[in-house]
C-alpha positions in Angstrom: -100.4 76.6 49.0 -97.6 79.0 48.2 -98.4 81.5 45.3 -96.0 81.6 42.7 -95.0 84.8 41.3 -96.1 85.8 37.9 -93.9 85.9 34.9 -93.6 88.8 32.9 -92.5 88.1 29.5 -89.5 89.9 28.2 -90.7 92.1 25.6 -93.8 92.9 27.6 -95.7 96.5 26.7 -97.6 98.2 28.9 -100.3 100.0 26.3 -101.0 102.7 28.9 -97.2 103.4 29.0 -97.5 104.8 25.8 -99.7 107.8 26.7 -97.1 108.9 29.4 -94.7 111.7 28.7 -92.3 109.5 30.1 -92.6 106.9 27.7 -92.4 109.1 24.5 -89.7 110.2 26.1 -87.7 107.0 26.2 -89.5 106.1 22.8 -87.4 109.0 21.2 -84.5 108.7 23.4 -84.2 105.0 21.7 -85.4 106.2 18.2 -82.3 108.6 18.1 -79.7 106.0 20.1 -81.0 103.6 16.8 -80.1 106.2 14.4 -76.5 106.8 15.8 -75.8 103.4 15.8 -76.6 103.0 11.9 -75.4 105.8 10.7 -71.7 105.1 13.0 -71.9 101.6 11.4 -72.3 103.3 8.0 -69.0 105.1 8.0 -67.4 102.5 9.4 -64.7 101.3 6.9 -63.0 98.5 8.5 -59.4 98.9 6.2 -57.5 101.5 4.4 -55.5 100.1 1.3 -51.9 99.2 2.0 -49.3 101.3 0.1 -47.9 100.1 -2.6 -43.9 101.2 -4.3 -41.8 99.6 -7.2 -38.1 99.0 -5.2 -36.8 97.9 -8.7 -37.1 96.0 -11.8 -34.3 93.5 -12.9 -34.4 91.3 -15.8 -34.3 87.7 -15.3 -32.6 85.1 -18.0 -34.6 85.1 -21.1 -36.4 82.3 -22.8 -36.6 82.4 -26.6 -39.2 85.2 -26.8 -40.2 85.2 -23.9 -38.5 87.5 -21.2 -39.4 88.0 -17.3 -38.7 90.7 -15.5 -38.5 90.3 -11.7 -40.3 93.5 -10.1 -39.4 94.2 -6.6 -43.0 95.8 -4.4 -42.9 97.4 -1.2 -46.6 97.0 0.3 -47.0 99.0 3.4 -49.6 98.4 5.4 -51.3 101.5 7.4 -53.7 99.4 9.6 -53.0 98.6 13.2 -54.0 94.8 12.4 -52.2 92.3 10.1 -53.8 92.4 6.9 -54.0 89.2 5.3 -53.6 89.0 1.1 -54.4 86.2 -1.4 -54.0 86.3 -5.0 -52.4 89.1 -6.4 -53.4 90.6 -9.8 -51.0 93.7 -12.0 -50.5 95.3 -14.9 -47.0 97.5 -15.5 -46.5 99.9 -17.4 -42.8 101.7 -18.3 -42.2 105.1 -20.0 -46.3 105.6 -20.4 -46.5 102.3 -22.2 -48.2 99.1 -20.9 -45.7 96.6 -20.6 -46.9 93.4 -19.3 -48.9 92.1 -16.2 -49.0 88.8 -14.4 -50.6 87.1 -11.0 -49.4 85.7 -7.9 -51.4 82.8 -6.4 -49.8 83.1 -3.0 -51.3 84.1 0.8 -48.8 86.3 2.6 -49.7 88.7 5.3 -48.7 92.4 6.0 -47.7 93.3 9.7 -49.7 95.8 11.8 -48.5 98.9 11.0 -45.2 97.0 9.3 -43.8 96.5 5.8 -43.4 93.7 3.4 -41.1 93.4 0.6 -41.9 91.1 -2.7 -40.9 90.1 -5.8 -43.0 89.0 -8.7 -42.4 88.3 -12.0 -43.9 89.7 -14.9 -43.6 87.8 -18.1 -42.8 89.9 -21.3 -43.5 88.3 -24.7 -40.4 90.0 -26.3 -42.6 90.3 -29.3 -45.1 92.5 -28.0 -43.0 94.4 -25.7 -39.9 94.8 -28.2 -40.5 98.6 -28.4 -41.2 98.9 -24.6 -38.1 96.8 -23.9 -35.7 98.7 -26.6 -36.7 102.0 -24.7 -36.1 100.6 -21.7 -32.3 99.1 -22.6 -31.1 101.6 -24.1 -32.3 104.3 -21.9 -29.6 106.5 -20.4 -32.0 107.4 -17.3 -31.4 105.3 -14.5 -34.7 106.1 -13.6 -38.0 105.0 -15.4 -42.0 106.4 -14.7 -43.9 103.6 -14.9 -47.4 103.2 -13.8 -48.9 100.0 -11.7 -52.0 98.5 -10.9 -52.5 95.9 -8.5 -55.4 94.3 -7.3 -55.2 91.8 -4.5 -57.5 89.8 -2.5 -58.1 90.7 0.9 -58.9 87.8 3.2 -60.0 89.9 6.0 -63.5 90.6 6.9 -64.5 88.8 3.5 -64.0 92.3 2.0 -63.1 90.8 -1.8 -60.6 93.0 -4.0 -59.0 95.9 -3.5 -57.2 98.1 -6.5 -54.1 99.7 -5.4 -53.0 102.4 -8.7 -49.6 103.5 -7.9 -47.2 106.3 -10.4 -43.7 106.6 -9.6 -39.9 106.7 -10.9 -37.9 103.4 -10.8 -34.3 102.1 -11.3 -33.7 99.8 -13.4 -31.6 97.0 -11.9 -28.4 94.7 -13.9 -29.3 91.1 -14.7 -30.5 88.5 -11.9 -28.3 85.7 -11.5 
């Protein structure tokens, strides 16, 4: 009768091994490698925030006490992979005064190391924004100071929402057809 090979469990531990210097070194090396792996994972930031800039603001045809602005946004993706964005929420201030906000519920993708331009509608209630609109319409400046707060749902990696705040200057465009 042939005698079969004895199976050894995968995680078999020889208790006498822990007394030797080799096993102590091996245990130390494994502990250090595991610590390095954990610290590397903790420092891993899978996504850099896209950059955003307002390219233009145009007045759309008005409707009663509602005025709509069409705001052009340029989104730059500094990542080496495409970033998929879902719902956008934004707040816009012009000349230091809160003007309006809005949301866009369409998904789109920012190409890897690329640029995307979108136009978002911003509804302004003329009663609450009359002071801002008057200052904008009567302004002799070709450029206006703006503050934009944009929150986007990132669909990559299950990261959730990111918020981007941007200050700058933007030129006023003619009314949209």
